[in-house]
C-alpha positions in Angstrom: 118.5 79.7 94.2 116.9 77.3 96.7 113.5 78.7 95.9 114.1 78.1 92.2 115.0 74.5 92.8 112.0 73.8 95.0 109.7 75.4 92.5 111.3 73.3 89.7 110.4 70.3 91.8 106.8 71.4 92.0 106.4 72.4 88.4 108.7 70.2 86.5 108.2 67.0 88.5 104.9 66.2 86.7 106.2 67.4 83.4 109.3 65.1 83.6 107.1 62.1 84.4 105.0 62.7 81.3 107.9 63.4 79.0 108.8 59.7 78.9 105.4 58.7 77.5 104.9 58.1 73.8 104.4 61.4 71.9 100.8 60.7 70.9 99.8 60.1 74.5 101.1 63.3 76.0 98.3 65.7 76.9 98.4 69.3 77.8 98.6 69.6 81.6 95.5 71.0 83.2 95.9 74.4 84.7 95.2 74.7 88.4 94.1 78.1 89.6 95.9 78.4 92.9 95.9 82.2 92.9 92.2 82.5 93.7 90.9 84.0 96.9 90.3 81.6 99.7 86.9 80.0 99.6 85.0 78.3 102.4 83.7 74.8 101.6 80.0 74.4 101.2 79.6 71.4 103.4 82.5 69.7 105.1 82.4 67.3 107.9 85.2 68.5 110.3 84.5 66.0 113.0 87.8 64.5 114.3 89.9 67.3 112.8 92.5 68.1 115.4 93.6 71.2 113.6 90.3 72.9 114.4 89.8 71.4 117.9 90.0 74.3 120.4 90.8 72.0 123.3 93.8 70.5 121.4 94.9 74.0 120.4 94.9 75.1 124.0 96.7 72.0 125.1 99.4 72.2 122.5 100.0 76.0 122.9 102.9 75.4 125.3 104.3 72.5 123.3 104.4 74.6 120.1 106.1 77.4 122.1 108.6 75.0 123.5 109.4 73.7 120.0 110.2 77.2 118.6 112.1 78.2 121.8 114.3 75.2 121.3 113.1 73.3 124.4 113.0 70.2 122.2 112.8 67.7 125.0 109.8 69.3 126.6 108.0 69.7 123.2 108.7 66.0 122.4 107.2 64.8 125.6 104.0 66.8 124.9 103.7 65.6 121.3 104.2 62.0 122.5 101.4 62.5 124.9 99.2 63.5 122.0 100.4 60.5 120.0 99.3 58.1 122.8 95.8 59.5 122.6 95.6 59.8 118.8 97.9 57.1 117.5 96.1 57.0 114.1 96.1 60.7 113.4 98.9 62.4 111.4 99.2 65.5 113.6 101.4 64.0 116.4 103.8 62.5 114.0 104.0 65.7 111.9 104.7 67.8 115.0 107.4 65.3 116.2 109.0 65.6 112.8 108.8 69.4 112.9 110.5 69.2 116.3 113.4 67.3 114.7 113.4 69.7 111.7 114.1 72.7 113.9 117.1 70.8 115.4 118.5 70.9 111.9 117.7 74.5 111.1 120.6 76.2 112.9 123.1 74.3 110.7 121.3 75.5 107.6 120.2 71.8 107.2 123.8 70.7 106.7 123.7 68.4 109.8 122.6 65.0 108.5 122.4 63.1 111.8 118.7 63.8 112.2 117.7 62.8 108.6 116.5 59.3 109.3 114.4 60.2 112.4 112.9 63.2 110.6 111.9 61.2 107.5 110.5 58.4 109.7 108.1 60.8 111.4 107.1 62.5 108.2 106.6 59.1 106.5 104.3 58.0 109.3 102.4 61.3 109.1 101.9 60.6 105.4 100.7 57.0 106.0 98.2 58.1 108.7 97.0 61.0 106.6 96.7 58.9 103.5 94.6 56.3 105.3 92.2 59.1 106.4 92.1 60.6 102.9 91.4 57.2 101.3 88.4 56.8 103.6 87.1 60.3 102.9 88.3 62.4 99.9 86.8 65.5 101.5 89.1 65.2 104.5 91.0 68.4 103.8 92.9 68.1 107.1 94.4 64.9 105.7 95.3 66.9 102.5 96.9 69.5 104.6 99.2 67.1 106.4 100.0 65.2 103.2 101.0 68.5 101.4 103.0 69.7 104.4 104.8 66.4 105.1 105.7 65.9 101.4 106.8 69.5 101.2 109.2 69.2 104.1 110.5 65.9 102.7 111.1 67.5 99.3 113.1 70.3 101.0 115.3 67.8 102.8 115.8 65.6 99.7 116.8 68.7 97.7 119.3 69.7 100.3 120.8 66.2 100.1 120.9 66.3 96.3 118.4 63.5 96.0 116.6 65.3 93.2 114.5 62.4 92.0 113.0 62.0 95.4 112.6 65.7 95.9 110.8 66.0 92.6 108.4 63.1 93.5 107.6 64.6 96.9 107.1 68.0 95.5 104.7 66.7 92.9 102.7 65.0 95.6 102.8 68.1 97.8 101.3 70.3 95.0 98.7 67.7 94.3 97.3 67.7 97.9 97.8 71.5 98.1 95.3 71.8 95.3 92.9 69.5 96.9 93.0 71.3 100.3 92.3 74.7 98.7 88.5 74.4 99.4 89.3 74.4 103.2 91.0 77.8 103.1 88.0 79.5 104.6 88.0 77.2 107.6 91.3 78.1 109.0 94.4 80.1 108.0 96.5 77.0 108.6 95.4 75.8 105.1 96.6 79.0 103.5 100.4 78.9 104.0 101.3 76.4 101.3 99.3 78.3 98.7 100.7 81.6 99.8 104.3 80.3 99.3 103.5 78.8 96.0 101.7 81.9 94.7 104.7 84.0 95.8 107.6 82.0 94.5 105.9 80.9 91.2 105.5 84.5 90.3 108.9 85.6 91.6 110.8 82.8 89.7 108.9 83.7 86.5 110.1 87.3 86.8 113.6 86.5 87.7 114.0 83.8 85.1 112.1 84.8 81.9 113.4 81.7 80.1 111.1 79.7 82.3 107.9 81.4 81.1 107.2 79.1 78.2 107.3 76.2 80.7 105.4 78.0 83.5 102.4 78.6 81.3 101.5 75.0 81.5 101.4 75.0 85.3 99.7 76.8 88.2 100.0 80.6 87.9 101.6 82.5 90.7 100.7 85.9 92.1 103.4 87.6 94.2 101.2 90.2 95.8 98.5 87.7 96.7 101.1 85.2 97.9 102.7 87.8 100.2 99.3 88.8 101.5 98.4 85.2 102.2 101.7 84.6 104.1 101.1 87.8 106.1 97.6 86.5 107.0 98.9 83.2 108.3 101.6 85.0 110.2 99.0 87.1 111.9 96.2 84.6 112.4 97.6 81.1 112.2 98.3 78.9 115.2 100.3 75.8 114.3 101.7 77.4 111.1 102.1 81.0 112.4 105.8 80.8 113.2 106.6 79.0 110.0 104.8 81.8 108.2 106.7 84.5 110.1 110.0 82.9 109.2 109.0 82.7 105.5 107.8 86.4 105.6 111.2 87.5 107.0 112.9 85.6 104.2 110.6 87.2 101.6 111.0 90.8 102.9 114.8 90.7 103.0 115.1 89.2 99.5 116.4 91.3 96.6 112.9 91.2 95.2 111.2 92.9 98.1 114.2 94.9 99.4 112.6 95.5 102.8 115.3 94.5 105.3 114.0 97.1 107.7 110.6 95.5 107.7 112.1 92.1 108.1 114.2 93.4 111.0 111.1 94.6 112.8 109.3 91.3 112.4 112.3 89.3 113.4 112.8 91.4 116.5 109.2 90.5 117.6 109.8 86.8 116.9 113.1 86.8 118.9 111.3 88.5 121.8 108.8 85.6 121.7 111.4 82.9 121.3 114.7 84.3 122.8 116.5 80.9 122.7 115.8 80.1 119.1 119.3 80.0 117.6 118.1 80.3 114.0 115.9 83.4 114.7 118.6 85.0 116.8 121.2 84.5 114.1 118.8 85.9 111.5 118.3 89.0 113.7 122.0 89.5 114.0 122.3 89.3 110.2 119.5 91.8 109.7 121.1 94.2 112.2 124.3 93.8 110.2 122.8 94.5 106.8 120.8 97.4 108.0 123.7 99.1 109.9 122.1 98.6 113.4 125.6 98.3 114.9 124.8 98.6 118.7 122.0 96.0 118.7 123.9 93.8 116.2 127.0 93.7 118.4 124.9 92.8 121.5 123.0 90.0 119.7 126.2 88.6 118.2 127.9 88.5 121.6 124.8 86.7 123.0 125.1 84.2 120.3 128.7 83.4 121.2 127.8 83.3 124.9 125.1 80.8 124.2 127.5 78.7 122.2 129.9 78.6 125.1 127.0 77.6 127.4 126.2 74.7 125.0 122.5 75.6 124.6 120.5 73.6 122.0 120.9 74.9 118.5 123.8 77.2 119.3 126.6 75.8 117.2 129.4 76.5 114.8 127.2 77.9 112.0 125.8 80.7 114.3 129.3 81.2 115.6 130.6 81.8 112.1 128.0 84.6 111.6 128.4 86.2 115.0 132.2 86.1 115.0 132.4 87.7 111.5 130.0 90.5 112.5 132.0 91.3 115.6 135.2 91.3 113.6 133.7 93.7 111.1 132.3 96.0 113.8 135.6 96.2 115.5 137.6 96.7 112.3 135.4 99.3 110.6 133.4 101.0 113.4 135.5 100.8 116.5 138.9 100.5 114.8 140.0 97.9 117.3 142.2 95.8 115.0 143.3 93.4 117.8 139.7 92.5 118.6 138.9 92.4 114.9 141.6 89.9 114.2 140.5 87.7 117.1 136.9 87.5 115.9 137.9 86.9 112.3 140.1 84.0 113.4 137.2 82.6 115.5 135.0 82.9 112.4 137.6 80.9 110.4 137.7 78.2 113.1 133.9 77.9 113.3 133.8 77.5 109.5 136.6 74.9 109.4 135.2 72.7 112.3 131.8 72.7 110.6 133.1 72.1 107.1 131.7 75.4 105.8 134.8 76.9 104.3 132.9 77.6 101.0 130.7 80.2 102.7 131.4 83.8 102.1 132.0 84.9 105.6 135.0 82.5 105.7 136.3 84.2 102.6 135.7 87.7 103.8 137.3 87.0 107.2 140.4 85.8 105.5 140.3 88.7 103.1 140.0 91.3 105.9 142.8 89.6 107.8 144.9 89.8 104.6 144.3 93.5 104.2 145.3 94.2 107.8 148.4 92.1 107.3 149.3 94.2 104.2 148.8 97.4 106.2 151.2 96.0 108.8 153.7 94.9 106.1 153.3 91.2 107.1 153.7 89.7 103.7 153.8 86.1 104.9 150.5 86.5 106.7 148.8 88.4 103.9 149.8 85.6 101.4 148.5 82.9 103.8 145.1 84.6 104.1 144.8 85.5 100.4 145.7 81.9 99.5 142.8 80.7 101.6 140.6 83.0 99.7 141.7 81.5 96.4 141.4 78.0 97.8 137.9 78.3 99.0 136.0 81.4 97.7 133.4 81.2 95.0 134.8 82.2 91.6 132.2 85.0 91.3 133.5 86.7 94.4 135.4 90.0 93.6 137.7 89.2 96.5 139.3 86.5 94.5 140.6 89.0 91.9 142.1 91.0 94.8 143.8 87.9 96.1 145.1 86.9 92.7 146.6 90.3 92.2 148.4 90.1 95.5 149.7 86.6 95.0 150.8 87.2 91.4 154.6 86.8 91.0 156.3 90.1 91.3 159.1 91.3 89.1 162.4 91.5 90.8 
């Protein structure tokens, strides 16, 4: 659903703005062909483009690696050094913002304490990029940073239910994405945004046919091309490579691609490269779980809990909820160690409660599995307590709710 919302922002933002104009002034939106093959610009002055500067790339290689390996303090110092030398370029501000963004990723963006700092960095990146673009409309590097910064801001505003701001930022991101298309042939960095749009525009149209009458007015998607473009960036990109890999994993494990095994293989490589990235490690644990890779899944889940106990950056309650549930499940259904299973399920419940994530499914399933074990042990009071938690917090579409309702239904004496 999050992809649907963000695509709505990109597609319906411009439409919503025009809808309030008088009827006789509304014009048919022009169609932007974003599904074309990347083309190299005929003549572009790339002087001063840090994205293409090999010396900057070599200098920042360690900083980017520190960012994605959750060595945030080290990465920040290196990005600040870049800012001292290039205070009027958007790159250092964007990278500083990305560093903050990945501090939010382990909580699934539910942690709001970084919002103001993140937005301040992205707003500054926008201001610096906009200044460069106003001076030269062929500055496609500026377009890249404008599209990327606005895109990240749209994602955060969407998570915070600030839909008007999310729509506005998405509209601007799409606008600059179109303008930067001519630079695709210069570097794979420019290709990621278009790959994501091509993929999700097509997928959303297939999944939601009722949107097709609206989508015809807007850029056409191409799922196959989009997936190919994201793969290209994941293989050849530098600054955007890891973001592309994360997106590729998300695509492959989706119900559309149904390739969790492929996602698992890619995720394993990413974790080997960044072993202290809490988000990637949790994703790997999840993929092990859904693919039935029990031995590795158990080991990775234990590592997650160990790193939480050590207080490593990014290892917090959200990852604990995942890991504890997986270990509870393995012990209940694979090892038949019910004592250990109960302990892990209870830890899952605690992680969910301390982080305010009791609406998530693992919280409901942990309570449901504890209830089933209580029923087997003829502990009616415990079973009722756990089933009541399912009713209080589980999504209404979850079949487990019906099971809880049946058990809690008043019995005839």
